C-alpha positions in Angstrom: -28.2 2.3 2.4 -25.5 3.0 -0.3 -21.9 2.8 0.9 -19.5 5.7 0.8 -17.8 4.3 -2.2 -20.9 3.1 -4.1 -20.2 2.9 -7.9 -16.5 3.4 -7.6 -13.7 1.2 -8.8 -10.5 0.7 -6.8 -7.1 -0.6 -7.9 -5.0 -2.3 -5.1 -1.5 -3.6 -5.4 -0.2 -6.2 -2.9 -3.8 -7.3 -2.3 -3.4 -11.0 -1.5 -3.2 -10.6 2.3 -2.4 -8.1 5.1 -3.2 -4.5 4.5 -4.0 -5.0 0.8 -6.6 -7.6 1.5 -8.1 -5.5 4.2 -8.3 -2.5 1.9 -10.1 -4.6 -0.7 -12.6 -6.0 1.7 -13.2 -2.6 3.4 -13.8 -0.8 0.1 -16.0 -3.6 -1.1 -18.1 -3.1 2.1 -18.5 0.5 1.1 -19.7 -0.4 -2.4 -16.5 -0.4 -4.6 -15.6 -2.9 -7.2 -11.9 -4.1 -7.0 -9.0 -4.5 -9.4 -6.4 -6.4 -7.3 -3.0 -7.9 -8.0 -0.1 -9.4 -6.1 3.2 -11.1 -7.0 2.2 -14.4 -5.2 5.7 -15.8 -5.3 8.9 -15.4 -3.3 11.6 -12.8 -4.0 15.2 -13.6 -3.5 16.1 -11.1 -0.8 12.9 -11.4 1.3 13.5 -13.3 4.5 10.0 -14.3 5.3 7.2 -16.0 3.2 5.4 -13.7 0.8 1.7 -14.2 -0.2 0.6 -17.1 -2.2 -1.9 -17.8 -5.0 -4.3 -19.1 -2.4 -4.0 -15.9 -0.4 -5.1 -13.9 -3.5 -8.0 -16.3 -4.1 -9.1 -15.8 -0.5 -9.2 -12.0 -1.1 -11.3 -12.6 -4.2 -13.7 -14.8 -2.2 -14.1 -12.3 0.6 -14.9 -9.5 -1.9 -17.4 -11.6 -3.9 -19.1 -12.7 -0.6 -19.9 -9.0 -0.2 -21.7 -8.9 -3.6 -19.0 -6.9 -5.3 -17.0 -7.6 -8.5 -13.3 -8.2 -8.4 -10.7 -8.9 -11.0 -7.4 -10.4 -9.8 -4.0 -11.3 -11.3 -0.6 -12.5 -10.2 1.7 -9.7 -11.3 5.1 -8.4 -10.2 4.6 -4.7 -9.5 8.0 -4.0 -11.2 6.6 -5.3 -14.5 5.3 -2.1 -16.0 3.8 -3.5 -19.2 1.9 -6.3 -17.4 0.6 -3.9 -14.7 -0.6 -1.5 -17.4 -2.3 -4.3 -19.4 -4.1 -5.5 -16.2 -5.2 -2.0 -15.3 -6.5 -1.5 -18.8 -8.5 -4.8 -18.6 -10.0 -3.8 -15.2 -11.0 -0.4 -16.5 -12.6 -1.9 -19.6 -14.5 -4.5 -17.4 -15.7 -2.1 -14.7 -16.0 1.1 -16.7 -13.5 3.4 -15.1 -11.1 3.9 -12.2 -11.6 6.1 -9.2 -9.3 4.9 -6.4 -5.7 3.7 -6.3 -4.1 2.0 -3.2 -0.4 1.6 -4.0 0.3 -0.8 -1.2 2.7 -3.5 -2.4 5.8 -3.6 -0.3 8.1 -5.7 1.9 10.7 -5.0 4.5 13.9 -6.7 5.8 16.4 -5.8 8.5 20.1 -5.4 7.6 23.2 -5.0 9.9 23.8 -1.5 8.6 23.6 0.7 5.5 27.0 -0.2 4.0 26.4 -3.9 4.3 23.4 -3.9 2.0 24.1 -5.8 -1.2 23.2 -4.3 -4.6 20.5 -7.1 -5.0 19.0 -6.2 -1.6 18.9 -2.5 -2.5 17.6 -3.0 -6.0 14.8 -5.3 -5.0 13.7 -3.1 -2.1 13.7 0.1 -4.2 12.2 -1.8 -7.2 9.1 -3.0 -5.3 8.6 -0.3 -2.6 9.4 2.8 -4.7 9.6 2.1 -8.4 6.7 -0.3 -8.1 4.6 2.5 -6.7 5.5 4.8 -9.6 4.7 2.0 -12.1 1.3 1.4 -10.5 0.2 5.1 -10.6 1.7 5.5 -14.1 -0.6 2.8 -15.3 -3.6 4.1 -13.4 -3.5 7.9 -13.8 -4.4 8.1 -17.5 -7.6 6.1 -16.9 -8.5 8.3 -13.9 -8.1 11.5 -16.0 -10.1 10.0 -18.9 -12.9 9.0 -16.6 -13.2 12.7 -15.5 -14.5 11.7 -12.1 -11.6 12.9 -10.0 -10.5 10.4 -7.5 -8.1 9.4 -4.7 -4.6 7.9 -4.8 -3.3 6.6 -1.5 0.3 5.5 -1.3 1.3 3.4 1.7 4.5 4.8 3.2 5.4 4.0 6.8 6.5 5.5 10.1 9.9 4.8 8.5 8.9 7.4 5.9 9.0 10.1 8.6 12.4 9.5 10.3 15.7 7.7 9.9 15.8 4.2 11.3 18.9 2.1 11.7 19.1 -1.3 10.1 16.5 -0.3 7.5 18.2 2.1 5.1 16.8 0.7 1.9 13.3 0.5 3.3 13.5 4.0 4.9 14.8 5.4 1.6 11.9 3.9 -0.4 9.3 5.0 2.1 10.7 8.6 2.1 10.8 8.4 -1.7 7.1 7.8 -2.1 6.4 11.0 -0.1 8.2 13.1 -2.7 6.4 11.3 -5.4 3.1 11.9 -3.7 3.8 15.6 -3.2 4.6 16.1 -6.9 1.5 14.1 -8.1 -0.8 16.0 -5.7 0.2 19.2 -7.6 0.1 17.7 -11.1 -3.3 16.0 -10.6 -5.1 18.8 -8.7 -6.6 20.3 -11.9 -8.2 16.9 -12.4 -9.6 16.8 -8.9 -7.5 13.7 -8.3 -6.2 13.8 -4.7 -2.9 12.1 -3.7 -1.8 11.3 -0.2 0.6 9.0 1.7 -0.4 6.9 4.7 2.1 6.4 7.5 1.3 3.4 9.7 3.1 2.4 12.8 3.6 -1.4 13.1 0.6 -3.2 11.6 -0.4 -6.7 12.6 0.4 -8.4 9.3 3.0 -10.9 8.0 5.2 -7.9 7.0 6.3 -7.6 10.7 4.6 -10.6 12.4 7.1 -13.1 11.1 10.2 -15.1 12.2 12.7 -12.8 10.5 11.5 -9.7 12.4 11.0 -11.6 15.7 14.6 -13.0 15.5 16.0 -9.6 14.8 14.2 -7.9 17.6 15.1 -10.6 20.1 18.8 -10.1 19.1 18.5 -6.3 19.3 16.5 -5.3 22.4 17.6 -1.7 21.9 15.2 -1.6 18.9 12.2 -1.5 21.3 12.5 2.3 21.4 12.1 2.4 17.6 8.9 0.4 17.8 7.1 2.1 20.7 3.9 4.1 20.2 2.6 6.9 22.3 -0.7 5.1 22.8 -0.4 1.9 24.8 -0.7 -0.5 21.9 2.0 -2.6 20.3 0.5 -2.6 16.8 -2.5 -1.4 15.0 -4.8 -3.6 12.8 -5.0 -3.6 9.0 -8.6 -2.3 9.3 -7.3 0.8 11.0 -5.3 1.7 7.9 -8.2 0.7 5.6 -10.6 3.0 7.4 -8.2 5.9 6.7 -8.0 5.0 3.1 -11.8 4.7 2.7 -12.1 8.2 4.4 -9.6 9.7 1.9 -11.4 8.1 -1.0 -14.9 9.2 0.1 -16.6 12.6 -0.3 -15.6 13.2 3.4 -12.0 13.5 2.2 -12.7 15.4 -1.0 -10.4 18.4 -0.2 -7.5 16.4 1.4 -4.5 16.2 -0.9 -0.7 16.4 -0.6 -0.9 15.1 3.0 1.3 12.6 4.8 -1.4 11.1 7.1 -0.1 9.2 10.2 -2.1 6.3 11.4 0.4 5.5 14.0 -0.9 5.5 17.6 1.1 8.6 18.2 4.4 7.1 17.1 5.6 10.2 15.1 4.9 12.5 18.1 7.1 10.7 20.5 
């Protein structure tokens, strides 16, 4: 039986591990070929280990084990020229582009907004907001040229729905991508390209399951209220987010656009 994404091509940023890897595997299971990239090196202001070259190779192995094609590269999402060249190479190899998952991101806690350094601010906004714009900027012309419509899913966060202390630069970026999504949804509607943001609660990945986050939460027990979901689960799994992205990219979501979709165990409703 053909999968829901049979014959489609998906671009994923931040694909070496976590949600990005889960999206790649889940879409491959549904029949898509994958264009995937990740920085695979450390950034100066990130206080936990980022993905490695071996992580990206494992994503490639998992996709190929499903019988799908995958093109990978180690690219900084802030490098617009290299992102565009890579997207072009993927489109040439696979014959088009139908799906974009703008997923690359990181997070770090800070004491307060006014203590954030310029480097911390610039790196967070550069990856989590400007990097999203550079990804879709590279992808959209190919999607329009293909003339097949498509789906762009931008990973925001529960932090893209409310103000959260100790995260001003992250919250600003995750709110920013919502505005970008809403504009793109209107601009791309004539081309039947749908654009939405996904707003997960805490997801069981290295982005929050790391020593930096654990140390901060141990020192700030009052933060528990900011992490609590309505449903009795501490975190959701990456596959829960991937399932929503697959649905949006499939014919089942063909009329869903301009939406901020929570996959948050009821977090936003508390």
